[in-house]
Rosetta silent file (secondary structure, phi, psi, omega in degrees, C-alpha in Angstrom):
SEQUENCE: MNFLRLFGLKDTPASTPGEQHRSITFSDRIVPYSIHRSQRRRLSLTIDHRGLRVLGPMSLSIRQAEAMLFEHETWVLSKLDAWRNERHTCNWRVSGQAPLLLFGEDHRIVIVPHSARSVHIEREDHLLRLHTRLPGDDLANQRALVKWLRAEALAHFEHRVAHYVAKLGAPMPPLSLSQARTRWGSCTSAGHIRLNWRLIHLPEPLIDYVVAHELGHLVEMNHSPRFWAIVEQIYPGCQAARKALRNHIRSLPDIAIR
SCORE:     score description
SCORE:     0.000 S_00000001
   1 L     0.000  122.495  178.964   15.089   13.747   -1.220 S_00000001
   2 L   -93.119  163.668 -171.037   13.462   10.428   -0.380 S_00000001
   3 H   -63.536  -22.748 -179.065   12.768    7.732   -2.942 S_00000001
   4 H   -64.996  -30.776  179.228    9.036    8.342   -2.852 S_00000001
   5 H   -68.906  -22.529  173.901    9.531   11.701   -4.543 S_00000001
   6 H   -63.870  -24.886  179.676   11.070    9.853   -7.448 S_00000001
   7 L  -100.703    3.750 -176.696    7.597    8.398   -7.900 S_00000001
   8 L    78.978   24.118 -177.501    5.798   11.693   -7.250 S_00000001
   9 L  -110.224  173.351 -170.624    4.814   10.541   -3.745 S_00000001
  10 L  -126.716  -21.974 -175.040    5.110   12.207   -0.363 S_00000001
  11 L   -75.547  151.780  176.520    5.177    9.769    2.523 S_00000001
  12 L   -92.834  132.656 -176.924    8.395    8.723    4.224 S_00000001
  13 L   -67.362  143.898  177.440    8.961    4.937    4.347 S_00000001
  14 L   -96.108  142.513 -179.154    8.834    3.301    7.729 S_00000001
  15 L   -75.927  147.368  173.912   11.553    0.897    8.738 S_00000001
  16 L  -122.493  161.704  179.790   10.775   -2.722    9.360 S_00000001
  17 L   -53.606  132.020  178.505   12.901   -5.314   11.175 S_00000001
  18 L    85.839    6.611 -177.110   15.936   -6.183    9.061 S_00000001
  19 E  -117.437  141.406 -177.588   15.623   -3.060    6.906 S_00000001
  20 E  -135.830  129.061 -177.850   18.077   -0.156    6.660 S_00000001
  21 E   -99.499  131.505 -179.218   17.554    3.082    4.705 S_00000001
  22 E  -144.660 -174.527  173.955   20.475    4.739    2.936 S_00000001
  23 E  -142.389  157.239 -178.649   21.296    6.692   -0.230 S_00000001
  24 E  -136.982  148.639 -178.400   23.843    6.312   -3.008 S_00000001
  25 E  -105.795  119.789  173.671   25.217    8.800   -5.554 S_00000001
  26 E  -107.488  110.088 -177.406   25.158    7.933   -9.261 S_00000001
  27 L    55.086 -111.465 -179.299   27.039   10.681  -11.159 S_00000001
  28 L  -107.992   19.092 -176.356   25.070   13.801  -10.134 S_00000001
  29 E  -120.503  125.092  177.814   21.993   12.000   -8.847 S_00000001
  30 E   -92.606  123.923 -176.233   21.396   10.981   -5.240 S_00000001
  31 E  -119.635  112.081  173.964   19.215    7.873   -5.032 S_00000001
  32 E   -69.058  149.540  177.237   17.751    6.696   -1.717 S_00000001
  33 E  -154.366  170.818  176.288   17.421    2.932   -1.272 S_00000001
  34 E  -129.146  148.141  174.933   16.879    0.378    1.453 S_00000001
  35 E  -104.056  124.201 -179.764   18.725   -2.777    2.413 S_00000001
  36 E  -116.018  112.775 -178.593   16.443   -5.628    3.417 S_00000001
  37 E  -101.452  138.202  179.469   18.154   -8.533    5.184 S_00000001
  38 E  -152.745 -164.200 -177.972   16.494  -11.908    5.684 S_00000001
  39 L   -83.280    5.569  179.386   17.238  -15.633    5.601 S_00000001
  40 L   -67.323  162.348 -177.399   17.659  -15.587    1.814 S_00000001
  41 L  -100.290  -34.947 -172.621   21.002  -16.627    0.300 S_00000001
  42 L  -105.515  159.440  175.929   21.376  -14.483   -2.806 S_00000001
  43 L   -89.846  145.521  174.446   21.434  -10.765   -3.503 S_00000001
  44 E  -154.202  162.093  177.451   18.832   -9.140   -5.721 S_00000001
  45 E  -115.720  141.468  174.005   17.465   -5.705   -6.579 S_00000001
  46 E  -135.500  147.321  174.182   13.811   -4.709   -6.699 S_00000001
  47 E  -134.979  115.756  178.960   12.046   -1.470   -7.633 S_00000001
  48 E  -149.545 -156.064 -178.010    8.357   -1.133   -6.878 S_00000001
  49 L   -61.954  -15.774  178.421    5.974    1.052   -4.829 S_00000001
  50 L   -90.634   -2.463  179.779    8.406    0.690   -1.903 S_00000001
  51 E    97.049 -160.963  179.656   11.279    2.172   -3.906 S_00000001
  52 E   -85.009  126.434 -178.807   14.718    0.747   -4.652 S_00000001
  53 E  -132.850  141.679  171.265   15.629   -2.183   -2.413 S_00000001
  54 E  -105.854  119.763 -179.494   18.634   -4.470   -2.099 S_00000001
  55 E  -104.078  134.301 -179.038   17.596   -7.878   -0.817 S_00000001
  56 E  -165.233 -178.697 -178.896   20.176  -10.187    0.706 S_00000001
  57 E   -71.038  171.108 -178.422   21.191  -12.463    3.568 S_00000001
  58 L   -61.281  -23.796 -178.605   21.590  -11.326    7.172 S_00000001
  59 L   -85.712    0.960 -176.147   25.339  -10.965    6.563 S_00000001
  60 L   -60.764  124.719  179.544   24.840   -8.436    3.745 S_00000001
  61 L   -97.260  162.370  177.560   27.130   -5.432    4.248 S_00000001
  62 H   -62.021  -39.535  179.568   26.635   -1.886    3.012 S_00000001
  63 H   -60.904  -43.072  178.709   29.741   -2.255    0.835 S_00000001
  64 H   -64.213  -42.411 -179.469   28.290   -5.363   -0.849 S_00000001
  65 H   -61.994  -45.356 -178.114   24.940   -3.646   -1.380 S_00000001
  66 H   -69.790  -33.395  176.182   26.523   -0.574   -2.955 S_00000001
  67 H   -61.139  -40.282  179.474   28.780   -2.669   -5.174 S_00000001
  68 H   -69.007  -38.181  179.337   25.693   -4.347   -6.604 S_00000001
  69 H   -64.655  -44.131  178.612   23.952   -1.002   -7.098 S_00000001
  70 H   -63.743  -36.115  179.633   26.914    0.477   -8.972 S_00000001
  71 H   -63.469  -31.474 -176.569   27.090   -2.643  -11.142 S_00000001
  72 L  -113.882   31.070 -175.059   23.458   -2.137  -12.177 S_00000001
  73 H   -55.148  -48.508 -177.633   23.424    1.683  -12.225 S_00000001
  74 H   -60.172  -44.643  179.910   21.922    2.033  -15.720 S_00000001
  75 H   -63.887  -43.979 -178.517   19.127   -0.423  -14.966 S_00000001
  76 H   -59.883  -49.462 -176.529   18.353    1.210  -11.616 S_00000001
  77 H   -66.009  -38.781  179.818   18.051    4.736  -13.035 S_00000001
  78 H   -67.720  -39.201 -179.911   15.929    3.671  -15.991 S_00000001
  79 H   -69.111  -39.987  177.783   13.539    1.693  -13.782 S_00000001
  80 H   -63.123  -40.470  178.212   13.203    4.531  -11.285 S_00000001
  81 H   -64.971  -39.045  179.236   12.383    6.939  -14.102 S_00000001
  82 H   -63.337  -43.011  178.112    9.796    4.515  -15.471 S_00000001
  83 H   -63.359  -43.463 -179.045    8.107    4.287  -12.070 S_00000001
  84 H   -61.539  -45.469 -179.676    8.138    8.080  -11.671 S_00000001
  85 H   -62.572  -39.379 -179.609    6.558    8.611  -15.083 S_00000001
  86 H   -65.356  -42.092 -179.486    3.885    6.027  -14.368 S_00000001
  87 H   -64.938  -31.694 -178.974    2.945    7.619  -11.059 S_00000001
  88 H   -76.006  -16.627 -175.414    2.616   11.014  -12.725 S_00000001
  89 H  -109.576    3.966 -175.077    0.199    9.676  -15.346 S_00000001
  90 L  -107.256   16.040  179.156   -2.112    7.484  -13.262 S_00000001
  91 E   -62.139  133.510 -179.921   -4.038   10.238  -11.426 S_00000001
  92 E  -100.947  135.583 -179.518   -7.716    9.384  -11.216 S_00000001
  93 L  -118.911  138.147 -176.920  -10.305   12.134  -11.567 S_00000001
  94 L   -65.333  -26.028 -179.307  -13.865   11.978  -10.338 S_00000001
  95 L   -93.109    1.275 -179.996  -15.068   13.760  -13.505 S_00000001
  96 L   -81.137 -176.704 -178.295  -13.162   11.433  -15.823 S_00000001
  97 L   -91.888  -13.841 -175.992  -14.361    8.366  -17.682 S_00000001
  98 L   -71.702  134.728  175.843  -12.314    5.826  -15.719 S_00000001
  99 L   -70.779  166.863  178.901  -14.280    3.701  -13.255 S_00000001
 100 E  -106.727  128.894  176.570  -13.232    3.490   -9.605 S_00000001
 101 E   -74.176  127.678  176.581  -12.009    0.201   -8.171 S_00000001
 102 E  -138.676  116.253 -174.442  -13.906   -0.759   -5.037 S_00000001
 103 L    52.854   39.510  174.103  -13.247   -4.167   -3.482 S_00000001
 104 L    81.580    3.739 -178.363  -11.620   -5.210   -6.740 S_00000001
 105 E  -123.729  143.604  179.688  -14.577   -4.318   -8.969 S_00000001
 106 E   -68.942  134.240  175.331  -15.107   -1.347  -11.266 S_00000001
 107 E  -125.230  127.289  178.054  -17.667    1.198  -10.101 S_00000001
 108 E   -80.470  139.837  179.052  -18.934    3.933  -12.385 S_00000001
 109 E   -98.334  128.456  174.831  -19.158    7.425  -10.894 S_00000001
 110 E  -120.343  120.682  179.532  -22.276    9.492  -11.547 S_00000001
 111 E   -91.659  122.900 -177.220  -22.237   13.111  -10.371 S_00000001
 112 E  -114.837  117.009  176.633  -25.695   14.320   -9.358 S_00000001
 113 E   -58.886  137.156 -175.114  -26.288   18.069   -8.773 S_00000001
 114 L  -147.967  151.934 -176.699  -27.750   18.592   -5.313 S_00000001
 115 L   -89.418  -14.247 -178.354  -28.636   21.582   -3.144 S_00000001
 116 L   -66.675  148.980 -177.796  -27.299   20.238    0.159 S_00000001
 117 L   -68.486  -38.395 -177.316  -24.079   21.778    1.461 S_00000001
 118 L   -94.972  152.247  178.701  -22.340   18.438    2.114 S_00000001
 119 L   -78.685  136.174  178.674  -21.587   15.764   -0.464 S_00000001
 120 E  -121.100  132.932 -177.272  -23.631   12.582   -0.174 S_00000001
 121 E  -120.450  132.795  177.362  -22.541    9.295   -1.766 S_00000001
 122 E  -119.635  137.549  176.934  -24.726    6.284   -2.509 S_00000001
 123 E  -111.399  128.921  179.290  -23.483    2.878   -3.620 S_00000001
 124 E  -142.887  114.923 -176.066  -25.710    0.672   -5.732 S_00000001
 125 L    52.516 -118.215 -179.129  -24.390   -2.441   -7.459 S_00000001
 126 L  -107.655   38.834 -176.833  -21.452   -1.174   -9.540 S_00000001
 127 E  -134.706  136.683  172.674  -22.467    2.456   -9.364 S_00000001
 128 E  -118.338  118.384  176.740  -21.504    5.318   -7.043 S_00000001
 129 E   -97.019  120.094 -178.868  -23.803    8.346   -7.073 S_00000001
 130 E  -106.191  104.077 -178.982  -22.058   11.452   -5.829 S_00000001
 131 E   -88.354  119.691 -174.844  -24.616   14.110   -4.873 S_00000001
 132 E  -146.256  148.289  175.573  -22.964   17.525   -4.763 S_00000001
 133 L   -86.861   -3.779  179.224  -23.870   21.198   -5.076 S_00000001
 134 L  -125.577   72.117 -175.763  -20.543   21.767   -6.895 S_00000001
 135 L   -58.060  -29.566 -176.916  -20.571   19.314   -9.832 S_00000001
 136 L   -92.871    0.246 -178.247  -17.558   20.951  -11.488 S_00000001
 137 L   -93.629   87.061 -177.835  -15.323   21.112   -8.403 S_00000001
 138 H   -58.391  -43.359 -175.429  -13.205   17.968   -8.800 S_00000001
 139 H   -62.237  -47.728  179.928  -11.010   18.716   -5.806 S_00000001
 140 H   -64.136  -41.024 -178.732  -13.892   19.172   -3.360 S_00000001
 141 H   -70.423  -36.159  177.299  -15.719   16.140   -4.717 S_00000001
 142 H   -68.722  -36.082  175.453  -12.601   13.969   -4.614 S_00000001
 143 H   -62.697  -42.451  178.408  -11.980   14.982   -1.011 S_00000001
 144 H   -65.356  -38.628  179.212  -15.537   13.989   -0.144 S_00000001
 145 H   -64.706  -43.853  179.231  -15.114   10.719   -2.000 S_00000001
 146 H   -63.448  -39.843  177.168  -11.888    9.874   -0.144 S_00000001
 147 H   -59.147  -42.516  178.977  -13.591   10.692    3.174 S_00000001
 148 H   -66.993  -42.801  179.303  -16.373    8.268    2.256 S_00000001
 149 H   -62.104  -40.459  178.786  -13.902    5.600    1.119 S_00000001
 150 H   -63.218  -41.262  178.819  -11.980    5.869    4.397 S_00000001
 151 H   -65.281  -42.493  178.212  -15.176    5.394    6.414 S_00000001
 152 H   -64.387  -40.366 -179.948  -16.159    2.384    4.304 S_00000001
 153 H   -63.118  -46.414 -177.819  -12.646    0.967    4.644 S_00000001
 154 H   -62.148  -42.333  179.202  -12.573    1.287    8.436 S_00000001
 155 H   -61.911  -42.796  179.726  -15.949   -0.415    8.814 S_00000001
 156 H   -67.744  -43.174 -178.693  -14.831   -3.293    6.593 S_00000001
 157 H   -62.642  -41.166  179.777  -11.437   -3.625    8.288 S_00000001
 158 H   -58.383  -42.743  179.712  -13.006   -3.748   11.750 S_00000001
 159 H   -64.001  -44.330 -177.129  -15.184   -6.656   10.640 S_00000001
 160 H   -74.038  -35.529  176.104  -12.278   -8.583    9.081 S_00000001
 161 H   -63.075  -43.323  178.583   -9.875   -7.950   11.969 S_00000001
 162 H   -60.259  -38.785  179.857  -12.494   -9.278   14.391 S_00000001
 163 H   -63.655  -47.973 -174.126  -12.876  -12.373   12.201 S_00000001
 164 H   -82.212  -28.712  178.357   -9.165  -13.206   12.030 S_00000001
 165 H   -69.448  -27.921  175.727   -8.191  -12.199   15.541 S_00000001
 166 H   -65.780  -33.615  177.280  -10.752  -14.734   16.772 S_00000001
 167 H   -66.662  -29.609  177.247   -8.837  -17.405   14.869 S_00000001
 168 H   -80.712  -16.520 -175.767   -5.735  -16.400   16.820 S_00000001
 169 L    72.920   29.218 -177.677   -7.637  -16.535   20.082 S_00000001
 170 L  -114.059  158.717  177.056   -6.498  -12.982   20.842 S_00000001
 171 L   -71.480  160.763  178.974   -8.435   -9.893   21.959 S_00000001
 172 L   -64.469  123.218 -178.660   -9.442   -7.235   19.458 S_00000001
 173 L   -83.773  162.201  171.558   -6.436   -4.935   18.950 S_00000001
 174 L   -60.989  139.828 -175.494   -6.555   -1.146   18.523 S_00000001
 175 E  -133.757  134.683  175.205   -7.161   -0.384   14.847 S_00000001
 176 E  -145.574  169.076 -178.583   -6.649    2.771   12.796 S_00000001
 177 E   -93.659  148.567  174.098   -6.219    3.800    9.178 S_00000001
 178 E  -118.297  153.817  172.701   -2.970    4.580    7.410 S_00000001
 179 L  -123.954   22.128  179.082   -2.450    6.560    4.215 S_00000001
 180 L   -61.346  147.441  179.125    1.164    5.535    3.643 S_00000001
 181 L   -92.701   -6.418 -172.694    2.172    4.990    0.028 S_00000001
 182 L  -114.783   -9.399 -175.924    4.714    2.301    0.795 S_00000001
 183 L  -138.228  140.590  177.232    3.022   -0.110    3.174 S_00000001
 184 L   -77.792  -29.374 -178.773   -0.291   -1.927    3.227 S_00000001
 185 E  -170.291  175.513  178.162   -0.293   -2.160    6.992 S_00000001
 186 E  -156.773  160.490  176.424    1.726   -2.291   10.184 S_00000001
 187 E  -137.123  121.273 -178.922    1.632   -3.669   13.700 S_00000001
 188 L   -81.308  167.497  178.431    3.420   -1.878   16.522 S_00000001
 189 L   -64.084  -20.025  177.846    5.164   -3.580   19.420 S_00000001
 190 L   -87.700    0.626  177.085    2.192   -2.453   21.546 S_00000001
 191 L    85.898   21.049  178.005   -0.180   -4.402   19.289 S_00000001
 192 L   -89.297  122.113 -179.988   -1.714   -1.430   17.428 S_00000001
 193 E   -95.188  130.337  173.586   -2.806   -2.411   13.917 S_00000001
 194 E  -121.895  129.752 -179.047   -2.772    0.192   11.154 S_00000001
 195 E  -122.602  136.898 -178.437   -4.236   -0.648    7.743 S_00000001
 196 E   -69.274  124.966 -177.437   -3.925    1.412    4.590 S_00000001
 197 H   -61.710  -23.660 -179.315   -7.329    2.754    3.581 S_00000001
 198 H   -68.522   -9.889  173.427   -6.385    2.217   -0.084 S_00000001
 199 H   -58.290  -22.285 -178.542   -6.806   -1.504    0.501 S_00000001
 200 H   -60.963  -19.302  177.452  -10.485   -0.829   -0.179 S_00000001
 201 H   -76.050  -18.326 -172.464   -9.611   -0.844   -3.891 S_00000001
 202 L   -88.239  159.310  173.381   -8.438   -4.468   -3.722 S_00000001
 203 L   -59.182  146.984 -175.467  -10.442   -7.712   -3.926 S_00000001
 204 H   -56.877  -39.022  178.424  -11.682   -8.798   -0.505 S_00000001
 205 H   -60.657  -32.204  178.855   -9.483  -11.949   -0.318 S_00000001
 206 H   -76.315  -33.745  172.569   -6.379   -9.772   -0.674 S_00000001
 207 H   -61.033  -43.263  179.177   -7.625   -7.387    2.004 S_00000001
 208 H   -60.739  -38.866  179.185   -8.067  -10.428    4.224 S_00000001
 209 H   -61.025  -46.247 -179.725   -4.494  -11.493    3.516 S_00000001
 210 H   -62.508  -41.147  177.375   -3.115   -8.129    4.654 S_00000001
 211 H   -59.501  -49.269 -179.518   -5.280   -8.285    7.774 S_00000001
 212 H   -62.799  -39.165  179.046   -4.056  -11.800    8.592 S_00000001
 213 H   -59.530  -50.521 -178.105   -0.455  -10.770    7.884 S_00000001
 214 H   -67.812  -35.929  177.829   -0.533   -7.852   10.310 S_00000001
 215 H   -67.467  -29.457  175.912   -2.344   -9.850   12.968 S_00000001
 216 H   -59.120  -28.019  179.196    0.378  -12.479   12.690 S_00000001
 217 L   -73.364  -12.350  172.997    2.738   -9.841   14.063 S_00000001
 218 L   -65.316  -25.072 -179.674    0.764   -9.845   17.307 S_00000001
 219 L  -101.161  -43.212 -178.546    2.470  -13.177   17.906 S_00000001
 220 L  -130.183  113.813 -179.610    5.733  -12.804   15.962 S_00000001
 221 L   -87.033   54.593 -179.052    7.223   -9.359   15.288 S_00000001
 222 L  -162.271 -172.654  175.647    9.309  -10.630   12.383 S_00000001
 223 L  -121.940   44.753  179.733    9.019  -12.577    9.140 S_00000001
 224 L   -76.246  167.295  174.990   10.457  -15.839   10.423 S_00000001
 225 H   -54.950  -35.269  177.945    9.177  -19.272    9.384 S_00000001
 226 H   -63.853  -40.177  177.970    7.156  -19.294   12.615 S_00000001
 227 H   -60.327  -49.648 -177.865    5.480  -16.036   11.579 S_00000001
 228 H   -64.843  -30.266  176.430    4.512  -17.403    8.153 S_00000001
 229 H   -66.151  -37.125  178.380    3.205  -20.573    9.764 S_00000001
 230 H   -66.719  -44.566  179.600    0.903  -18.447   11.933 S_00000001
 231 H   -63.532  -43.213  178.966   -0.373  -16.483    8.936 S_00000001
 232 H   -62.166  -33.710 -179.458   -0.904  -19.697    6.966 S_00000001
 233 H   -64.291  -41.588 -177.821   -2.834  -21.143    9.879 S_00000001
 234 H   -94.479  -15.958  178.212   -5.417  -18.348    9.899 S_00000001
 235 L  -139.969   82.315 -179.648   -5.245  -17.597    6.158 S_00000001
 236 L   -57.906  136.188 -178.849   -4.471  -20.734    4.129 S_00000001
 237 L    85.934   24.805 -175.043   -2.727  -19.939    0.845 S_00000001
 238 H   -63.044  -33.696 -178.340   -1.088  -16.806    2.176 S_00000001
 239 H   -67.758  -37.644  177.030    1.963  -17.086   -0.112 S_00000001
 240 H   -65.870  -39.896  178.297   -0.207  -17.123   -3.237 S_00000001
 241 H   -66.230  -37.812  178.436   -2.092  -14.082   -1.939 S_00000001
 242 H   -59.437  -43.475  178.583    1.193  -12.349   -1.206 S_00000001
 243 H   -69.364  -40.050 -179.235    2.270  -12.746   -4.834 S_00000001
 244 H   -64.135  -33.427 -179.299   -1.140  -11.732   -6.164 S_00000001
 245 H   -59.170  -39.006 -178.579   -1.023   -8.555   -4.094 S_00000001
 246 H   -63.188  -30.561 -177.190    2.012   -7.331   -6.010 S_00000001
 247 L   -74.300  -12.635 -176.891    0.137   -7.585   -9.294 S_00000001
 248 L   -96.915   -8.827 -173.230   -2.514   -5.110   -8.148 S_00000001
 249 H   -58.286  -47.316 -174.110   -0.225   -2.246   -7.174 S_00000001
 250 H   -74.266  -14.710 -178.205   -0.123   -0.553  -10.577 S_00000001
 251 H   -89.567   -4.990 -175.810   -3.880   -0.798  -11.086 S_00000001
 252 L   -74.720  137.876  178.179   -4.770    1.241   -7.992 S_00000001
 253 L   -71.460  144.827  176.307   -6.274    4.691   -8.601 S_00000001
 254 E  -110.795   99.825 -173.229   -4.320    7.696   -7.364 S_00000001
 255 E   -93.829  109.718  179.520   -6.973   10.177   -6.201 S_00000001
 256 L   -73.834  132.573 -179.640   -5.567   13.686   -5.807 S_00000001
 257 L  -128.044   14.623  178.181   -7.107   15.585   -2.878 S_00000001
 258 L  -146.509    0.000    0.000   -4.863   18.651   -2.645 S_00000001
């Protein structure tokens, strides 16, 4: 059982440099976690959309990490349960009253009965008109909506990647969409950029930050001071954006499509 299932999620987390995935047993419960080593000095625990993580210096051993987890067992289990409960209650439905976040702004959904076989979506100001011949079929309409959102996301990402890669003086890298639940984006050693389509829910400046962050890995495949200097060069104020990004995680809609 991976930690994402504790949150009601399905994707498997991808490893990043300095990160190690393990599991620990608390009484009768097996809890996956990751160890993230960096240039920091102190140990700390975090639980968010990426799961349970132990953060520490490069010298952090598995024994040290597990000692800290056992010391905070009660806190860890309660926080994981809180995250799981939240994920189970934040499902967004196309027929509901909740607006849909698009580029950080609420958009009201209006379902319009239509005779055409395929769903057609129109965006106007803060309104999305979903033309469908099956007004009561939430699943089919949500699938069509996600398909439309992915297309809109890719078009926007292509434009922003071109903008920031020019600042690096680098050629346009291969770009594709990701649907991972644990990462906003990634950059492979071959220079392939993958961006999470769910970024389309965020304000445009935060999307730009993620784009600049991943493009920084074209130069430095790590999170060293040199890497952050590169990101800051093409996206001034990157650290503030990094912190702001964390505050938006819980507000993102979870659109069920299966």
